[in-house]
N, CA, C, O and CB atoms as a CASP TS submission, in Angstrom:
PFRMAT TS
TARGET T0000
AUTHOR 0000-0000-0000
METHOD Language model
MODEL 1
PARENT N/A
ATOM      1  N   MET     1      16.632  -7.625  27.118  1.00  0.00           N
ATOM      2  CA  MET     1      16.686  -6.873  25.850  1.00  0.00           C
ATOM      3  C   MET     1      15.751  -7.521  24.919  1.00  0.00           C
ATOM      4  O   MET     1      15.778  -8.744  24.781  1.00  0.00           O
ATOM      5  CB  MET     1      18.110  -6.815  25.243  1.00  0.00           C
ATOM      6  N   THR     2      14.819  -6.683  24.187  1.00  0.00           N
ATOM      7  CA  THR     2      13.735  -6.986  23.235  1.00  0.00           C
ATOM      8  C   THR     2      14.331  -7.092  21.866  1.00  0.00           C
ATOM      9  O   THR     2      14.989  -6.214  21.309  1.00  0.00           O
ATOM     10  CB  THR     2      12.616  -5.907  23.262  1.00  0.00           C
ATOM     11  N   GLU     3      14.055  -8.146  21.440  1.00  0.00           N
ATOM     12  CA  GLU     3      14.576  -8.309  19.975  1.00  0.00           C
ATOM     13  C   GLU     3      13.373  -7.892  19.033  1.00  0.00           C
ATOM     14  O   GLU     3      12.214  -8.230  19.276  1.00  0.00           O
ATOM     15  CB  GLU     3      15.077  -9.942  19.639  1.00  0.00           C
ATOM     16  N   GLN     4      13.738  -7.133  17.947  1.00  0.00           N
ATOM     17  CA  GLN     4      12.809  -6.442  16.846  1.00  0.00           C
ATOM     18  C   GLN     4      12.817  -7.437  15.912  1.00  0.00           C
ATOM     19  O   GLN     4      13.771  -8.213  15.861  1.00  0.00           O
ATOM     20  CB  GLN     4      13.293  -5.000  16.189  1.00  0.00           C
ATOM     21  N   SER     5      11.779  -7.536  15.076  1.00  0.00           N
ATOM     22  CA  SER     5      11.289  -8.311  13.758  1.00  0.00           C
ATOM     23  C   SER     5      11.165  -7.276  12.820  1.00  0.00           C
ATOM     24  O   SER     5      10.388  -6.359  13.085  1.00  0.00           O
ATOM     25  CB  SER     5       9.859  -9.138  13.867  1.00  0.00           C
ATOM     26  N   ASN     6      11.864  -7.263  11.658  1.00  0.00           N
ATOM     27  CA  ASN     6      11.632  -6.441  10.463  1.00  0.00           C
ATOM     28  C   ASN     6      10.825  -7.165   9.585  1.00  0.00           C
ATOM     29  O   ASN     6      11.228  -8.291   9.296  1.00  0.00           O
ATOM     30  CB  ASN     6      12.859  -6.027   9.776  1.00  0.00           C
ATOM     31  N   VAL     7       9.742  -6.763   9.078  1.00  0.00           N
ATOM     32  CA  VAL     7       8.892  -7.422   8.139  1.00  0.00           C
ATOM     33  C   VAL     7       8.289  -6.457   7.171  1.00  0.00           C
ATOM     34  O   VAL     7       7.847  -5.354   7.492  1.00  0.00           O
ATOM     35  CB  VAL     7       7.836  -8.168   8.838  1.00  0.00           C
ATOM     36  N   ARG     8       8.305  -7.012   5.813  1.00  0.00           N
ATOM     37  CA  ARG     8       8.048  -6.095   4.701  1.00  0.00           C
ATOM     38  C   ARG     8       7.057  -6.785   4.065  1.00  0.00           C
ATOM     39  O   ARG     8       7.313  -7.879   3.562  1.00  0.00           O
ATOM     40  CB  ARG     8       9.224  -5.746   3.781  1.00  0.00           C
ATOM     41  N   ILE     9       5.685  -6.189   3.999  1.00  0.00           N
ATOM     42  CA  ILE     9       4.634  -6.671   3.457  1.00  0.00           C
ATOM     43  C   ILE     9       4.191  -5.726   2.119  1.00  0.00           C
ATOM     44  O   ILE     9       4.124  -4.497   2.110  1.00  0.00           O
ATOM     45  CB  ILE     9       3.603  -6.776   4.575  1.00  0.00           C
ATOM     46  N   ALA    10       3.936  -6.552   1.108  1.00  0.00           N
ATOM     47  CA  ALA    10       3.246  -5.708  -0.135  1.00  0.00           C
ATOM     48  C   ALA    10       1.856  -5.980  -0.341  1.00  0.00           C
ATOM     49  O   ALA    10       1.449  -7.141  -0.338  1.00  0.00           O
ATOM     50  CB  ALA    10       3.903  -6.006  -1.522  1.00  0.00           C
ATOM     51  N   ILE    11       1.046  -4.942  -0.530  1.00  0.00           N
ATOM     52  CA  ILE    11      -0.272  -5.146  -0.826  1.00  0.00           C
ATOM     53  C   ILE    11      -0.847  -4.617  -2.150  1.00  0.00           C
ATOM     54  O   ILE    11      -0.761  -3.407  -2.359  1.00  0.00           O
ATOM     55  CB  ILE    11      -0.958  -4.630   0.196  1.00  0.00           C
ATOM     56  N   ALA    12      -1.359  -5.323  -2.957  1.00  0.00           N
ATOM     57  CA  ALA    12      -1.753  -4.907  -4.117  1.00  0.00           C
ATOM     58  C   ALA    12      -3.295  -4.884  -4.084  1.00  0.00           C
ATOM     59  O   ALA    12      -3.942  -5.771  -3.528  1.00  0.00           O
ATOM     60  CB  ALA    12      -1.167  -5.731  -5.161  1.00  0.00           C
ATOM     61  N   ILE    13      -3.800  -3.920  -4.653  1.00  0.00           N
ATOM     62  CA  ILE    13      -5.354  -3.702  -4.778  1.00  0.00           C
ATOM     63  C   ILE    13      -6.000  -3.887  -6.008  1.00  0.00           C
ATOM     64  O   ILE    13      -5.981  -2.940  -6.793  1.00  0.00           O
ATOM     65  CB  ILE    13      -5.718  -2.412  -4.433  1.00  0.00           C
ATOM     66  N   LYS    14      -6.692  -5.150  -6.397  1.00  0.00           N
ATOM     67  CA  LYS    14      -7.096  -5.293  -7.821  1.00  0.00           C
ATOM     68  C   LYS    14      -8.706  -5.294  -7.551  1.00  0.00           C
ATOM     69  O   LYS    14      -9.292  -5.955  -6.693  1.00  0.00           O
ATOM     70  CB  LYS    14      -6.431  -6.773  -8.644  1.00  0.00           C
ATOM     71  N   ASP    15      -9.204  -4.498  -8.382  1.00  0.00           N
ATOM     72  CA  ASP    15     -10.665  -4.481  -8.695  1.00  0.00           C
ATOM     73  C   ASP    15     -11.059  -4.121  -9.827  1.00  0.00           C
ATOM     74  O   ASP    15     -10.984  -2.910 -10.037  1.00  0.00           O
ATOM     75  CB  ASP    15     -11.336  -3.774  -7.957  1.00  0.00           C
ATOM     76  N   SER    16     -11.532  -4.878 -10.790  1.00  0.00           N
ATOM     77  CA  SER    16     -11.839  -4.332 -12.211  1.00  0.00           C
ATOM     78  C   SER    16     -13.097  -3.503 -12.297  1.00  0.00           C
ATOM     79  O   SER    16     -13.407  -3.035 -13.392  1.00  0.00           O
ATOM     80  CB  SER    16     -11.992  -5.497 -13.224  1.00  0.00           C
ATOM     81  N   ASN    17     -13.894  -3.268 -11.171  1.00  0.00           N
ATOM     82  CA  ASN    17     -14.899  -2.536 -10.992  1.00  0.00           C
ATOM     83  C   ASN    17     -14.662  -1.089 -10.782  1.00  0.00           C
ATOM     84  O   ASN    17     -15.505  -0.231 -11.044  1.00  0.00           O
ATOM     85  CB  ASN    17     -15.535  -3.049 -10.055  1.00  0.00           C
ATOM     86  N   LEU    18     -13.279  -0.806 -10.215  1.00  0.00           N
ATOM     87  CA  LEU    18     -12.811   0.553  -9.870  1.00  0.00           C
ATOM     88  C   LEU    18     -12.207   1.300 -11.015  1.00  0.00           C
ATOM     89  O   LEU    18     -11.484   0.675 -11.791  1.00  0.00           O
ATOM     90  CB  LEU    18     -11.816   0.488  -8.781  1.00  0.00           C
ATOM     91  N   ASP    19     -12.432   2.585 -11.199  1.00  0.00           N
ATOM     92  CA  ASP    19     -11.579   3.150 -12.265  1.00  0.00           C
ATOM     93  C   ASP    19     -10.409   3.829 -11.605  1.00  0.00           C
ATOM     94  O   ASP    19     -10.384   3.902 -10.376  1.00  0.00           O
ATOM     95  CB  ASP    19     -12.367   4.158 -13.181  1.00  0.00           C
ATOM     96  N   ASN    20      -9.476   4.313 -12.311  1.00  0.00           N
ATOM     97  CA  ASN    20      -8.055   4.753 -11.573  1.00  0.00           C
ATOM     98  C   ASN    20      -8.409   5.802 -10.562  1.00  0.00           C
ATOM     99  O   ASN    20      -7.569   5.928  -9.672  1.00  0.00           O
ATOM    100  CB  ASN    20      -6.863   5.424 -12.659  1.00  0.00           C
ATOM    101  N   GLU    21      -9.473   6.594 -10.492  1.00  0.00           N
ATOM    102  CA  GLU    21      -9.519   7.582  -9.623  1.00  0.00           C
ATOM    103  C   GLU    21     -10.065   6.856  -8.162  1.00  0.00           C
ATOM    104  O   GLU    21      -9.763   7.213  -7.023  1.00  0.00           O
ATOM    105  CB  GLU    21     -10.459   8.773 -10.252  1.00  0.00           C
ATOM    106  N   GLU    22     -10.960   5.727  -8.560  1.00  0.00           N
ATOM    107  CA  GLU    22     -11.418   5.074  -7.342  1.00  0.00           C
ATOM    108  C   GLU    22     -10.420   4.113  -6.737  1.00  0.00           C
ATOM    109  O   GLU    22     -10.361   3.809  -5.546  1.00  0.00           O
ATOM    110  CB  GLU    22     -12.669   4.353  -7.613  1.00  0.00           C
ATOM    111  N   LEU    23      -9.700   3.706  -7.644  1.00  0.00           N
ATOM    112  CA  LEU    23      -8.503   2.683  -7.217  1.00  0.00           C
ATOM    113  C   LEU    23      -7.468   3.667  -6.255  1.00  0.00           C
ATOM    114  O   LEU    23      -6.989   3.282  -5.189  1.00  0.00           O
ATOM    115  CB  LEU    23      -7.563   1.982  -8.799  1.00  0.00           C
ATOM    116  N   GLN    24      -7.250   4.892  -6.805  1.00  0.00           N
ATOM    117  CA  GLN    24      -6.152   5.800  -6.078  1.00  0.00           C
ATOM    118  C   GLN    24      -6.888   6.142  -4.630  1.00  0.00           C
ATOM    119  O   GLN    24      -6.199   6.227  -3.613  1.00  0.00           O
ATOM    120  CB  GLN    24      -5.751   7.370  -7.057  1.00  0.00           C
ATOM    121  N   GLU    25      -8.384   6.342  -4.590  1.00  0.00           N
ATOM    122  CA  GLU    25      -8.707   6.834  -3.314  1.00  0.00           C
ATOM    123  C   GLU    25      -8.890   5.618  -2.353  1.00  0.00           C
ATOM    124  O   GLU    25      -8.802   5.814  -1.141  1.00  0.00           O
ATOM    125  CB  GLU    25      -9.970   7.728  -3.390  1.00  0.00           C
ATOM    126  N   ALA    26      -9.137   4.390  -2.835  1.00  0.00           N
ATOM    127  CA  ALA    26      -9.078   3.220  -2.029  1.00  0.00           C
ATOM    128  C   ALA    26      -7.615   2.864  -1.415  1.00  0.00           C
ATOM    129  O   ALA    26      -7.431   2.336  -0.319  1.00  0.00           O
ATOM    130  CB  ALA    26      -9.585   2.082  -2.888  1.00  0.00           C
ATOM    131  N   THR    27      -6.631   3.250  -2.324  1.00  0.00           N
ATOM    132  CA  THR    27      -5.105   2.970  -1.840  1.00  0.00           C
ATOM    133  C   THR    27      -4.717   3.954  -0.805  1.00  0.00           C
ATOM    134  O   THR    27      -4.073   3.680   0.208  1.00  0.00           O
ATOM    135  CB  THR    27      -4.001   3.089  -3.063  1.00  0.00           C
ATOM    136  N   GLN    28      -5.203   5.239  -1.174  1.00  0.00           N
ATOM    137  CA  GLN    28      -5.128   6.194  -0.124  1.00  0.00           C
ATOM    138  C   GLN    28      -5.496   6.038   1.228  1.00  0.00           C
ATOM    139  O   GLN    28      -4.767   6.253   2.197  1.00  0.00           O
ATOM    140  CB  GLN    28      -5.734   7.104  -0.455  1.00  0.00           C
ATOM    141  N   ASN    29      -6.940   5.563   1.245  1.00  0.00           N
ATOM    142  CA  ASN    29      -7.639   5.267   2.398  1.00  0.00           C
ATOM    143  C   ASN    29      -7.045   4.267   3.066  1.00  0.00           C
ATOM    144  O   ASN    29      -6.967   4.439   4.282  1.00  0.00           O
ATOM    145  CB  ASN    29      -8.913   4.969   2.181  1.00  0.00           C
ATOM    146  N   LEU    30      -6.493   3.022   2.518  1.00  0.00           N
ATOM    147  CA  LEU    30      -5.875   1.869   3.031  1.00  0.00           C
ATOM    148  C   LEU    30      -4.578   2.401   3.623  1.00  0.00           C
ATOM    149  O   LEU    30      -4.336   2.206   4.815  1.00  0.00           O
ATOM    150  CB  LEU    30      -5.669   0.753   1.940  1.00  0.00           C
ATOM    151  N   LEU    31      -3.709   3.085   2.813  1.00  0.00           N
ATOM    152  CA  LEU    31      -2.313   3.842   3.409  1.00  0.00           C
ATOM    153  C   LEU    31      -2.622   4.482   4.751  1.00  0.00           C
ATOM    154  O   LEU    31      -1.899   4.295   5.730  1.00  0.00           O
ATOM    155  CB  LEU    31      -1.723   5.125   2.365  1.00  0.00           C
ATOM    156  N   GLU    32      -3.722   5.251   4.777  1.00  0.00           N
ATOM    157  CA  GLU    32      -3.967   6.035   6.015  1.00  0.00           C
ATOM    158  C   GLU    32      -4.325   5.045   7.115  1.00  0.00           C
ATOM    159  O   GLU    32      -3.742   5.309   8.167  1.00  0.00           O
ATOM    160  CB  GLU    32      -5.131   7.118   5.818  1.00  0.00           C
ATOM    161  N   GLN    33      -4.889   4.288   7.153  1.00  0.00           N
ATOM    162  CA  GLN    33      -5.427   3.278   7.836  1.00  0.00           C
ATOM    163  C   GLN    33      -4.047   2.422   8.429  1.00  0.00           C
ATOM    164  O   GLN    33      -3.876   2.172   9.622  1.00  0.00           O
ATOM    165  CB  GLN    33      -6.471   2.432   6.823  1.00  0.00           C
ATOM    166  N   ILE    34      -3.234   2.088   7.470  1.00  0.00           N
ATOM    167  CA  ILE    34      -2.128   1.453   7.890  1.00  0.00           C
ATOM    168  C   ILE    34      -1.131   2.247   8.923  1.00  0.00           C
ATOM    169  O   ILE    34      -0.629   1.776   9.944  1.00  0.00           O
ATOM    170  CB  ILE    34      -1.462   1.086   6.690  1.00  0.00           C
ATOM    171  N   GLU    35      -0.980   3.516   8.418  1.00  0.00           N
ATOM    172  CA  GLU    35      -0.285   4.505   8.997  1.00  0.00           C
ATOM    173  C   GLU    35      -0.756   4.803  10.530  1.00  0.00           C
ATOM    174  O   GLU    35      -0.005   5.223  11.411  1.00  0.00           O
ATOM    175  CB  GLU    35      -0.418   5.686   8.105  1.00  0.00           C
ATOM    176  N   GLU    36      -1.929   4.552  10.656  1.00  0.00           N
ATOM    177  CA  GLU    36      -2.588   5.020  12.071  1.00  0.00           C
ATOM    178  C   GLU    36      -2.301   3.868  12.927  1.00  0.00           C
ATOM    179  O   GLU    36      -2.330   4.000  14.151  1.00  0.00           O
ATOM    180  CB  GLU    36      -4.301   5.342  12.048  1.00  0.00           C
ATOM    181  N   SER    37      -2.026   2.745  12.373  1.00  0.00           N
ATOM    182  CA  SER    37      -1.910   1.477  13.310  1.00  0.00           C
ATOM    183  C   SER    37      -0.726   1.682  14.372  1.00  0.00           C
ATOM    184  O   SER    37       0.188   2.464  14.111  1.00  0.00           O
ATOM    185  CB  SER    37      -1.587   0.070  12.379  1.00  0.00           C
ATOM    186  N   GLU    38      -0.755   1.095  15.357  1.00  0.00           N
ATOM    187  CA  GLU    38       0.240   1.452  16.543  1.00  0.00           C
ATOM    188  C   GLU    38       1.338   0.260  16.246  1.00  0.00           C
ATOM    189  O   GLU    38       2.483   0.392  16.680  1.00  0.00           O
ATOM    190  CB  GLU    38      -0.549   1.367  18.297  1.00  0.00           C
ATOM    191  N   ILE    39       0.954  -0.911  15.491  1.00  0.00           N
ATOM    192  CA  ILE    39       2.128  -1.687  15.304  1.00  0.00           C
ATOM    193  C   ILE    39       2.962  -1.500  13.958  1.00  0.00           C
ATOM    194  O   ILE    39       3.953  -2.213  13.797  1.00  0.00           O
ATOM    195  CB  ILE    39       1.714  -3.058  15.420  1.00  0.00           C
ATOM    196  N   VAL    40       2.630  -0.640  13.058  1.00  0.00           N
ATOM    197  CA  VAL    40       3.127  -0.382  12.011  1.00  0.00           C
ATOM    198  C   VAL    40       4.269   0.749  11.919  1.00  0.00           C
ATOM    199  O   VAL    40       3.838   1.903  11.902  1.00  0.00           O
ATOM    200  CB  VAL    40       2.116  -0.177  11.311  1.00  0.00           C
ATOM    201  N   GLU    41       5.494   0.602  11.865  1.00  0.00           N
ATOM    202  CA  GLU    41       6.577   1.559  11.947  1.00  0.00           C
ATOM    203  C   GLU    41       6.571   2.655  10.908  1.00  0.00           C
ATOM    204  O   GLU    41       6.602   3.832  11.268  1.00  0.00           O
ATOM    205  CB  GLU    41       7.828   0.855  11.860  1.00  0.00           C
ATOM    206  N   THR    42       6.530   2.281   9.503  1.00  0.00           N
ATOM    207  CA  THR    42       6.465   3.102   8.377  1.00  0.00           C
ATOM    208  C   THR    42       5.374   2.338   7.379  1.00  0.00           C
ATOM    209  O   THR    42       5.088   1.144   7.479  1.00  0.00           O
ATOM    210  CB  THR    42       7.997   3.303   7.726  1.00  0.00           C
ATOM    211  N   ALA    43       4.927   3.081   6.586  1.00  0.00           N
ATOM    212  CA  ALA    43       4.087   2.721   5.509  1.00  0.00           C
ATOM    213  C   ALA    43       4.340   3.565   4.338  1.00  0.00           C
ATOM    214  O   ALA    43       4.364   4.786   4.492  1.00  0.00           O
ATOM    215  CB  ALA    43       2.696   2.791   5.889  1.00  0.00           C
ATOM    216  N   ASP    44       4.547   3.005   3.100  1.00  0.00           N
ATOM    217  CA  ASP    44       4.794   3.777   1.743  1.00  0.00           C
ATOM    218  C   ASP    44       4.102   3.105   0.821  1.00  0.00           C
ATOM    219  O   ASP    44       3.614   1.991   1.011  1.00  0.00           O
ATOM    220  CB  ASP    44       6.255   3.898   1.256  1.00  0.00           C
ATOM    221  N   LEU    45       4.007   3.943  -0.526  1.00  0.00           N
ATOM    222  CA  LEU    45       3.609   3.449  -1.679  1.00  0.00           C
ATOM    223  C   LEU    45       4.864   3.054  -2.447  1.00  0.00           C
ATOM    224  O   LEU    45       5.923   3.672  -2.336  1.00  0.00           O
ATOM    225  CB  LEU    45       2.749   4.402  -2.372  1.00  0.00           C
ATOM    226  N   VAL    46       4.688   1.971  -3.246  1.00  0.00           N
ATOM    227  CA  VAL    46       5.730   1.477  -3.947  1.00  0.00           C
ATOM    228  C   VAL    46       5.997   2.448  -5.220  1.00  0.00           C
ATOM    229  O   VAL    46       5.058   2.948  -5.839  1.00  0.00           O
ATOM    230  CB  VAL    46       5.415   0.006  -4.324  1.00  0.00           C
ATOM    231  N   ALA    47       7.110   2.633  -5.497  1.00  0.00           N
ATOM    232  CA  ALA    47       7.407   3.455  -6.866  1.00  0.00           C
ATOM    233  C   ALA    47       6.795   2.598  -8.068  1.00  0.00           C
ATOM    234  O   ALA    47       6.749   1.368  -8.085  1.00  0.00           O
ATOM    235  CB  ALA    47       9.165   3.689  -7.139  1.00  0.00           C
ATOM    236  N   VAL    48       6.348   3.429  -9.041  1.00  0.00           N
ATOM    237  CA  VAL    48       5.698   2.908 -10.310  1.00  0.00           C
ATOM    238  C   VAL    48       6.455   1.786 -10.861  1.00  0.00           C
ATOM    239  O   VAL    48       5.826   0.748 -11.066  1.00  0.00           O
ATOM    240  CB  VAL    48       5.583   3.988 -11.387  1.00  0.00           C
ATOM    241  N   GLU    49       7.919   1.829 -11.183  1.00  0.00           N
ATOM    242  CA  GLU    49       8.739   1.156 -11.648  1.00  0.00           C
ATOM    243  C   GLU    49       8.918  -0.162 -10.743  1.00  0.00           C
ATOM    244  O   GLU    49       9.361  -1.103 -11.400  1.00  0.00           O
ATOM    245  CB  GLU    49       9.820   1.966 -11.842  1.00  0.00           C
ATOM    246  N   GLN    50       8.687  -0.438  -9.443  1.00  0.00           N
ATOM    247  CA  GLN    50       8.710  -1.500  -8.843  1.00  0.00           C
ATOM    248  C   GLN    50       7.513  -2.255  -8.522  1.00  0.00           C
ATOM    249  O   GLN    50       7.444  -3.240  -7.788  1.00  0.00           O
ATOM    250  CB  GLN    50       9.306  -1.272  -7.924  1.00  0.00           C
ATOM    251  N   ALA    51       6.350  -1.538  -9.311  1.00  0.00           N
ATOM    252  CA  ALA    51       5.113  -2.202  -8.957  1.00  0.00           C
ATOM    253  C   ALA    51       4.963  -3.492  -9.899  1.00  0.00           C
ATOM    254  O   ALA    51       5.511  -3.592 -10.997  1.00  0.00           O
ATOM    255  CB  ALA    51       3.860  -1.171  -9.118  1.00  0.00           C
ATOM    256  N   PRO    52       4.156  -4.447  -9.323  1.00  0.00           N
ATOM    257  CA  PRO    52       4.062  -5.875 -10.056  1.00  0.00           C
ATOM    258  C   PRO    52       3.401  -5.625 -11.529  1.00  0.00           C
ATOM    259  O   PRO    52       2.660  -4.659 -11.713  1.00  0.00           O
ATOM    260  CB  PRO    52       3.033  -7.023  -9.113  1.00  0.00           C
ATOM    261  N   GLU    53       3.680  -6.456 -12.455  1.00  0.00           N
ATOM    262  CA  GLU    53       3.124  -6.668 -13.570  1.00  0.00           C
ATOM    263  C   GLU    53       1.610  -6.536 -13.481  1.00  0.00           C
ATOM    264  O   GLU    53       1.077  -7.282 -12.660  1.00  0.00           O
ATOM    265  CB  GLU    53       3.552  -7.872 -14.022  1.00  0.00           C
ATOM    266  N   GLY    54       0.816  -5.716 -14.183  1.00  0.00           N
ATOM    267  CA  GLY    54      -0.601  -5.628 -14.034  1.00  0.00           C
ATOM    268  C   GLY    54      -1.368  -4.752 -13.069  1.00  0.00           C
ATOM    269  O   GLY    54      -2.585  -4.571 -13.026  1.00  0.00           O
ATOM    270  N   SER    55      -0.377  -4.224 -12.273  1.00  0.00           N
ATOM    271  CA  SER    55      -0.951  -3.337 -11.474  1.00  0.00           C
ATOM    272  C   SER    55      -1.010  -1.790 -11.827  1.00  0.00           C
ATOM    273  O   SER    55      -0.249  -1.388 -12.708  1.00  0.00           O
ATOM    274  CB  SER    55      -0.344  -3.524 -10.343  1.00  0.00           C
ATOM    275  N   LYS    56      -1.668  -1.102 -11.342  1.00  0.00           N
ATOM    276  CA  LYS    56      -1.918   0.410 -11.729  1.00  0.00           C
ATOM    277  C   LYS    56      -1.307   1.323 -10.909  1.00  0.00           C
ATOM    278  O   LYS    56      -1.315   1.249  -9.680  1.00  0.00           O
ATOM    279  CB  LYS    56      -3.318   0.794 -11.720  1.00  0.00           C
ATOM    280  N   ALA    57      -0.644   2.398 -11.716  1.00  0.00           N
ATOM    281  CA  ALA    57      -0.079   3.532 -10.970  1.00  0.00           C
ATOM    282  C   ALA    57      -0.833   4.554 -10.506  1.00  0.00           C
ATOM    283  O   ALA    57      -1.819   4.970 -11.114  1.00  0.00           O
ATOM    284  CB  ALA    57       0.787   4.103 -11.633  1.00  0.00           C
ATOM    285  N   LEU    58      -0.389   5.063  -9.314  1.00  0.00           N
ATOM    286  CA  LEU    58      -1.037   6.236  -8.711  1.00  0.00           C
ATOM    287  C   LEU    58      -0.356   7.597  -9.161  1.00  0.00           C
ATOM    288  O   LEU    58       0.801   7.561  -9.581  1.00  0.00           O
ATOM    289  CB  LEU    58      -0.988   6.097  -7.147  1.00  0.00           C
ATOM    290  N   GLY    59      -1.115   8.910  -9.074  1.00  0.00           N
ATOM    291  CA  GLY    59      -0.511  10.141  -9.171  1.00  0.00           C
ATOM    292  C   GLY    59      -0.410  10.746 -10.394  1.00  0.00           C
ATOM    293  O   GLY    59       0.129  11.849 -10.495  1.00  0.00           O
TER
END
């Protein structure tokens, strides 16, 4: 029997050279790449109220 490991990773994108639109585009691109990975079961964006202090909201 194979044992599964559940791991949760939070990634924050910070770049003072990106405006909100560029940051949203970079985030969407990264999310798509993660979702296409064969080793990642699920990938989601964090709700705004759960975002770390100093982060930017999407949407």
